[in-house]
Structure formats: C-alpha cells, structure tokens
C-alpha positions in Angstrom: -17.8 2.6 45.4 -18.7 -0.1 42.9 -19.5 1.3 39.5 -22.3 -0.4 37.6 -22.9 -3.0 40.4 -26.6 -3.9 40.7 -28.1 -4.6 44.1 -29.5 -8.0 44.9 -33.0 -6.6 45.3 -33.3 -5.4 41.7 -35.2 -7.8 39.4 -33.1 -9.8 36.9 -34.9 -8.1 34.0 -33.5 -4.7 35.2 -30.1 -6.0 36.0 -29.5 -7.5 32.5 -29.7 -4.0 31.0 -26.7 -2.6 33.0 -23.0 -3.4 32.6 -20.0 -2.2 34.5 -19.1 1.3 33.4 -22.7 1.9 32.7 -22.7 5.7 32.9 -22.8 5.9 29.1 -26.0 3.7 29.2 -28.0 5.8 31.6 -31.7 5.8 30.7 -33.0 9.2 29.6 -36.6 8.3 28.7 -38.1 11.8 28.8 -37.3 13.0 25.3 -40.4 12.9 23.2 -40.7 12.7 19.4 -42.1 15.6 17.4 -45.9 15.4 17.1 -46.4 13.7 20.5 -50.1 14.3 21.3 -51.0 16.4 24.3 -52.9 14.9 27.3 -56.5 14.5 26.5 -59.1 16.3 28.6 -60.1 12.9 30.2 -56.6 12.4 31.5 -56.4 15.9 32.9 -59.7 15.4 34.7 -58.5 12.1 36.1 -55.4 13.9 37.5 -57.6 16.5 39.1 -59.7 13.8 40.8 -56.5 12.0 42.1 -54.4 15.1 43.1 -57.0 17.7 44.1 -59.0 20.3 42.3 -56.9 23.4 41.5 -53.6 21.6 42.2 -52.9 20.6 38.6 -52.1 23.6 36.4 -52.4 23.6 32.6 -50.0 24.7 29.9 -47.3 26.0 32.3 -44.1 27.3 30.6 -41.1 25.4 32.1 -38.3 27.8 31.3 -38.5 29.6 34.7 -38.2 26.3 36.5 -34.9 25.2 34.9 -31.4 26.5 35.5 -31.0 27.0 31.7 -34.1 29.2 31.5 -35.1 27.3 28.4 -38.2 25.2 27.8 -41.7 25.2 26.4 -45.0 24.5 28.3 -46.0 21.3 30.1 -49.5 20.0 29.5 -49.9 19.8 33.3 -47.8 20.7 36.3 -48.3 19.6 39.9 -46.3 20.8 42.8 -45.6 18.2 45.5 -45.2 19.8 48.9 -44.3 16.6 50.9 -42.9 13.1 50.3 -46.4 11.7 50.6 -47.7 14.1 47.9 -44.7 13.2 45.7 -45.4 9.5 46.0 -49.1 10.1 45.4 -48.5 12.1 42.2 -46.1 9.5 40.8 -48.5 6.7 41.6 -51.4 8.6 40.0 -49.4 9.2 36.8 -48.3 5.6 36.6 -51.7 4.1 37.3 -53.4 6.5 34.8 -50.8 5.8 32.1 -49.8 9.5 32.0 -46.3 10.4 30.8 -44.6 12.2 33.6 -41.3 13.8 34.6 -40.0 14.7 38.1 -38.5 18.2 38.3 -36.3 19.4 41.1 -34.2 22.5 40.7 -34.1 22.0 36.9 -30.3 21.7 36.6 -28.6 19.2 34.4 -31.5 19.1 31.9 -32.5 20.8 28.7 -36.3 21.0 28.1 -37.4 21.1 24.5 -38.9 24.3 22.9 -42.2 22.5 22.5 -42.4 21.6 26.2 -43.5 18.3 27.7 -46.6 16.3 26.7 -47.7 15.0 30.0 -47.5 15.7 33.7 -44.5 17.5 35.2 -44.2 16.8 39.0 -42.3 19.7 40.7 -40.7 18.4 43.8 -41.0 20.9 46.6 -40.9 18.4 49.5 -38.4 20.2 51.6 -38.8 19.1 55.3 -35.6 17.9 57.1 -34.8 16.9 60.7 -31.5 16.4 62.6 -31.2 13.6 65.2 -27.9 13.9 67.2 -26.4 10.8 68.7 -26.5 10.5 72.6 -22.8 11.0 72.8 -22.7 14.0 70.4 -20.2 12.3 68.0 -22.5 12.3 65.0 -26.0 13.1 63.8 -28.4 11.6 61.3 -30.3 14.1 59.2 -33.3 13.0 57.2 -34.4 15.3 54.4 -37.2 15.0 51.9 -35.9 14.7 48.4 -37.1 18.2 47.3 -35.0 19.9 50.0 -32.3 22.2 48.4 -28.8 21.0 49.2 -27.5 24.5 49.9 -30.2 25.0 52.6 -29.2 21.6 54.2 -25.5 22.4 53.9 -25.9 25.7 55.7 -28.1 24.3 58.4 -25.7 21.4 59.1 -22.7 23.8 59.4 -24.6 26.1 61.7 -25.4 23.1 64.0 -21.7 21.9 63.8 -22.3 18.8 61.7 -19.7 18.0 59.1 -19.9 16.1 55.8 -22.1 18.2 53.5 -20.1 21.4 53.4 -18.1 20.3 50.4 -21.2 20.6 48.2 -21.9 24.3 48.8 -22.9 26.2 45.6 -23.9 23.2 43.6 -27.5 23.6 42.4 -29.2 20.4 43.5 -32.0 19.0 45.5 -31.4 16.1 47.9 -33.0 13.7 45.4 -30.8 15.0 42.6 -27.7 14.7 44.8 -28.5 11.0 45.4 -29.5 10.4 41.7 -26.1 11.6 40.4 -23.9 10.8 43.4 -23.1 14.5 43.9 -19.4 15.2 44.1 -16.8 17.9 44.5 -13.1 18.1 45.1 -11.7 17.8 48.6 -10.8 21.0 50.5 -8.0 23.3 49.5 -5.1 23.5 49.2 -4.5 19.9 48.0 -7.9 19.1 46.4 -6.4 15.7 45.8 -9.5 13.6 45.9 -13.2 13.7 45.1 -15.8 14.0 47.9 -19.0 12.1 47.1 -22.5 12.3 48.6 -22.1 8.5 49.0 -19.5 9.2 51.7 -22.2 10.4 54.1 -25.2 8.5 52.8 -27.0 6.3 55.3 -30.3 5.2 53.7 -33.1 6.5 51.6 -36.8 5.9 51.3 -38.1 5.2 47.7 -41.1 4.6 45.7 -39.9 1.6 43.7 -40.6 0.8 40.1 -43.0 -1.8 41.4 -44.9 0.9 43.3 -43.7 -0.2 46.7 -42.5 2.2 49.4 -39.3 0.9 51.0 -36.1 1.9 52.7 -32.9 1.0 50.9 -29.2 1.2 51.7 -26.0 2.0 49.8 -25.7 -1.5 48.4 -29.1 -1.0 46.7 -28.2 2.5 45.4 -25.0 1.2 43.9 -23.2 4.5 43.8 -20.7 5.1 40.9 -19.2 8.2 39.3 -22.2 10.2 38.1 -24.2 7.0 38.3 -26.6 5.1 40.6 -29.4 2.5 40.3 -31.8 5.4 39.7 -30.4 5.9 36.2 -31.5 2.5 35.3 -34.8 2.0 37.2 -37.9 4.1 37.6 -37.5 4.2 41.4 -38.2 7.7 43.0 -36.3 8.9 46.0 -38.7 10.3 48.5 -36.3 11.2 51.3 -32.7 10.5 52.3 -30.8 10.1 55.5 -27.1 11.2 55.9 -24.7 10.5 58.7 -22.7 13.6 59.7 -19.8 13.9 62.2 -19.3 16.6 64.8 -17.0 19.2 63.2 -15.3 22.5 63.8 -17.6 25.3 62.7 -14.7 27.6 61.8 -13.1 25.0 59.6 -16.4 24.2 57.8 -16.9 27.9 57.1 -13.5 28.1 55.6 -14.4 25.2 53.3 -17.6 27.0 52.3 -15.8 30.1 51.3 -13.0 28.3 49.5 -15.3 26.1 47.5 -17.5 29.0 46.5 -14.5 31.1 45.5 -13.1 28.1 43.5 -16.3 27.5 41.7 -16.9 31.2 41.1 -13.5 31.6 39.4 -14.1 28.7 37.0 -17.9 28.5 36.4 -20.2 31.1 35.0 -22.7 32.5 37.5 -26.1 31.1 36.9 -27.8 34.4 37.7 -26.0 36.1 34.8 -25.4 33.2 32.4 -28.0 30.5 32.9 -26.7 27.0 32.2 -27.4 23.3 32.9 -23.9 22.7 34.3 -21.4 20.3 32.6 -22.7 19.3 29.2 -20.5 16.3 28.4 -19.5 13.3 30.4 -16.0 13.0 31.7 -13.6 11.0 29.6 -11.0 8.7 31.1 -7.8 10.6 31.5 -8.9 13.8 29.8 -11.5 16.5 30.5 -14.3 17.0 28.0 -13.9 20.8 28.4 -10.2 20.6 27.5 -11.0 18.8 24.2 -13.7 21.4 23.3 -11.2 24.2 24.1 -8.5 22.5 22.0 -11.0 22.4 19.1 -11.1 26.2 19.3 -14.7 26.4 20.4 -14.3 28.1 23.8 -16.5 31.2 23.7 -18.1 30.1 20.4 -21.7 31.4 20.0 -24.6 29.9 18.1 -27.8 31.8 18.2 -28.5 32.7 21.9 -26.3 29.8 23.2 -22.6 30.0 23.8 -19.8 27.7 25.0 -18.7 29.5 28.1 -15.5 31.6 27.9 -14.8 30.5 31.5 -15.4 26.7 31.1 -15.6 24.9 27.7 -17.7 22.1 29.1 -20.6 24.5 30.0 -23.0 26.0 27.5 -24.7 29.2 28.7 -27.9 31.0 27.7 -26.8 34.5 26.6 -30.4 35.6 26.3 -33.3 34.1 24.4 -31.4 30.9 23.6 -33.6 28.1 22.4 -33.3 24.4 23.0 -32.6 24.1 19.3 -29.6 26.5 19.6 -28.2 24.4 22.5 -28.6 21.1 20.7 -27.0 22.4 17.5 -24.1 23.8 19.5 -23.7 20.4 21.3 -23.6 18.7 17.9 -21.0 21.1 16.6 -18.7 20.5 19.6 -19.1 16.7 19.2 -18.2 16.9 15.5 -15.2 19.2 16.0 -13.8 17.1 18.9 -14.3 13.8 17.1 -12.7 15.1 13.8 -9.7 16.5 15.7 -9.1 13.7 18.3 -11.3 10.7 17.6 -13.1 11.1 20.9 -16.9 11.0 20.9 -18.3 13.3 23.5 -21.5 12.0 25.2 -24.0 14.4 26.7 -24.2 14.4 30.5 -27.4 16.4 30.7 -30.9 14.9 30.2 -33.1 15.9 27.3 -36.7 16.4 28.3 -39.9 16.8 26.2 -40.5 17.7 22.6 -37.7 19.4 20.6 
C-alpha cells in the first residue's frame, strides 16, 4: 500500500492538500461551532420535495444511532435504503446547500450534545450479491456501502469464500471499511502481520466530489494505514466489490472464533460499555493505549465517561456520559501523556455536530 499517494484522477487542487503520512491531516469537517443556526423551514421543505414526503424526519436524537450512545438531535434525518437513494440524498443536500453527514453504524465518531445542524443521511443500503468464477477458484461480491461487515463476513464464510473472515466482530459498514481501510491481525497463533480490507478490494462505485457516479480502483482509493482518498475528498462510496478466494469452511470458522475471543478478551463489549473504538491514532513504534496506561489513567473516570480498564485507548460510556465528558477526558489524557513523554496524542475518532 502507498500511504498518502493521490491517484491521477484527483484534481490538483485536492492533491495539493495531502502529503505522505497524511493520516494526521484527515479532514473532519463535520464539527460545528456553538450557535450554528438550525435548518430553516424552507430548507426542510425543499428536502421533502427532493427526497419524498414523510422520508425526512425532524429533530431526531442521534445517540441510539451511534456505538457511543451519545449525541443530541439532528435537524433532519433521512434513511437511504439503496445506493441510488444514498446518491440522491447526497446530491440533494449538496445542491440545496444543506450541511450533511453520512452515518453508517455510528462507530468511530462522537456526536456533540447539541446534535447536528443539518441533514444526517443514515446509510441502510444493504444489498449484496456473490458472483463465483466459472472455475470456482474465486468469487466477486458486490455490496452496497450500508451493508454491515459482519453480515457479509458470515455469508461469505457460509458460501466457502475466504478473505473477509479476519474482520469479524469489528462494527463497520462496507463503506466504513473502505473509508478507513479496515484491518485486523492475521490469524493465530502468529498474528505476525496485519490484514487489510485493501487485500481483497477489487473496485468501488462512488459519487464523486464533482457529483459524478463512477467506478474506481485501488489506485484511486490510495489505501494507507487508517487512511484513504476519502479522508481528503468529499467522494461517497455507494458500493464496493471484493475478490474472495475459495477456502476451507472449517478453517474460516476457526478464524472467526479465535478473532472474536481475542477481541473479547482485550476490548470492552459494546452492549455493556458503549464506545467509539480506539480514541487515539497509532504512534510510530508505540501504542497510544500503552502511553495512556503509563500515565496512570487506565480506568480513570470523568463524569459518565471512563478510560476502559481493559484497553487504555478506548473510552467507554458508563451510563449517561455526555460528549463533553468524553472530550474533557480526551484532553486530560493528551495533557498527561504529553507532560510525561512529550508525545502528542491525536484523536482517531471524528467529532460531529455542535458540542
């Protein structure tokens, strides 16, 4: 993989904002300043006209749609049930000048306590299709970007197609998997290398920043560690195609169980302790969680938020945590680690809406 490399098809104006090692420069344009005005009635009416009467809901609390179970209301929420509806909603928001945010499973984000002033597009486009090769050696599976990775993993294993089983248990949609180049350690016992979604990626259909629907390959996506072109451009993944190899079903089931057991022993269960996953970006040569642990903050609680006793790079919602609690705990960890080691921890999660 080439980290930070920009594909030839990206306009020069976009390329100039990205440098090698650009994970620290990822665009997070969805945080809104205090006092951001709500959508006016005329904008809401225009969205109704474009997306259908009754499809755009008003003042919808976002907490239940995020893995952190934190977040205030969105001015408007639309649920896209297909790739075409997803593209139509994004186009409508762009053409009407409405601030918008694309929501998958709601992992890796923290939504502000005041919510989001604009349109939240909930991606529930979940259709997928397997196309085996004539000789049975491999299959192409095309999935809409709102498909849940775990559903796709289990269906692929059931059909005997290998390549996705490594990602069992990671809360992500297909679109999110492409966006962040989803990864996990290779199978036990060695776990000596990292398996990336880029390893099985074939192509994806996008709605580009220029409002064009097109199919792009891995060169365009420019996979890196926790980084792709989609961190730096307003392209939207509509669907993705993966190339999977014929595999042994028993071996794949062993990988499923081993990976779920490995994660369960090291990560808090979302059903009990909601979280957004890893809070801080990985540092070269040292884990962010290890630095937080060395600063004596593992298990530290602030309001309803806590640095997990299981994993110091995960903050959990212990009940009624607010976005403010989480951000203050993040700042506390950053200060403690920088004072002790000189390392500045950078958040990996995205901040969405008004805090």
